[in-house]
N, C-alpha and C positions, 0 to 999 in steps of 0.2 A: 565205474566212478572216475577212474583216472582219465578216461577218454572225455568225460564231461568236463572235468577240471581243465584239461588241455584246450578244449573247445572254448570254454569261458575265458581262459587266459589269452588265447588268440583274439577273441572278440574284444577284450578290454585293451590289449596292447595295440591293436591296429587302429585305434582312434575312434571306433564306433561309439564307445561309451562317452568319450569326450565330446564328440559331435552331438550326441543326444543331450548331454548336460548343457551345452551351449544353446541348443534349440529350446530346451525347457526354460532356461533363464531369459532368453530373448522373448519367448512366448509369454511368460508371465509379465514382463515389462510391457509388451505389446498389449496385453489384456488390460493393464492399467490405463494405457493411452486410450483404448477403445471405450472403456468405462467412462472416463472423463469426457471423451467426445460425445458419447450418447447422453450422459446426464447433464452436462454443462453447455453443450452446443446444440444438439438436435432436439432434445425434449423441451427446453424452454420455449422456443417458437411454436412447437406443437401444442404446448399447453395454452399459449395465446390463442391459437386457432380453436381451442375447445373451451373458451370462456374461462381461462385461468384455472383449469382443473389440472392438478398435478397427477400425471398418469401413474406414478409409482404408488400413490395413495389409493388408487381405485381398487376396490375389493367387493366381493359379494359375501355379506355376513350371513353365516348359517345359524349362529347362536350368539346373542349379545353377552358381553361379559358382565357378570354379577358377582359382587363381593370377591370371594377368593377364586372363583372360576373365571378363567380368562376367556376372551372372545375367540370364537372359532369362525374363521373367514377364509375365503379363497381369494388370494391376491393376484387377480388377473392383470393389474397394472404393472406389477413387477415382472410378470411373465412377458408382457409386451416389451418392456425394456430389455430383458434378456434376449428376446427374439431379435430385436434391432441390433444388439451387440453381436449376436451370432451371424446375422446376415452381413454386417460390416466386416467382420473377421473373415468369413468365408469368401466374400467378394475380393477382399484385399489379397488373400492367399492365392485365389484364382488368378488375379492380375499378375502377381509376382511370379508364380509358376509358369504362366503363359510367356512372360518375358524371358525367364530362364530357359525355357524350352526353345524359344526362337533363337536365342544366342547359341544354345547348344547345337541346334541343327545347322546353323551357319558355321560354327566352328568345326563340325564334322565334315563339311564339304571342302575337299582339298583344293578345288578350283575357285573358291570364293576368296577374293583378295581383300574384302572388307574387314574380315575378322582373322586374326592370326591363327593359323592352323596348329593344333598341338603336334608335337614332334612324332608321337606314335602314329597318328593318322597320316602325317606326311610321309613317314617311312613306309607304311603299308601301301600308300598310294604309289610311291616310287617302286616298291617291290612288284606291285601289280603291273605297272608300266614295263618294267624289265621282263617280267614273265610273258607279256604280250609280244614284246620284241623278240624274245627267244623263240616263242612258238612260231612267229612269222618266219624267222630264219630257218627253223627246222622244216617247216612246210615247203619253203623255197628249195631247200637242199634235197628234199625227197622227190621233187618233180623232175 
């Protein structure tokens, strides 16, 4: 149990938990933006194309509501809206991660002058160069 506690403490202190919390907060705000984009920007022109039919109201009624019993229906229009939300979020995340990976690969290349190379990569590159020079000197002295 002590080992588990220590592992959790290391996880929380190293900032992973804070990073996750920030990601969740930004994700929920991003979700609101996407919901508004879909419901207020994308779906109204789509409803014009479908003769003013509001897609979120589209449903297949299994049983009509009578008196105290409510209606039983499959709301496929809402499902359509949620699918549009999902594809917009997935595409946006794909584009963002693609950009991050492009910058990350450029930053890891010590010979790329376009992006500033992180110090640890630069030091490793210098160390590699020094080792090559040392190996060349050792080979030359053995001949």
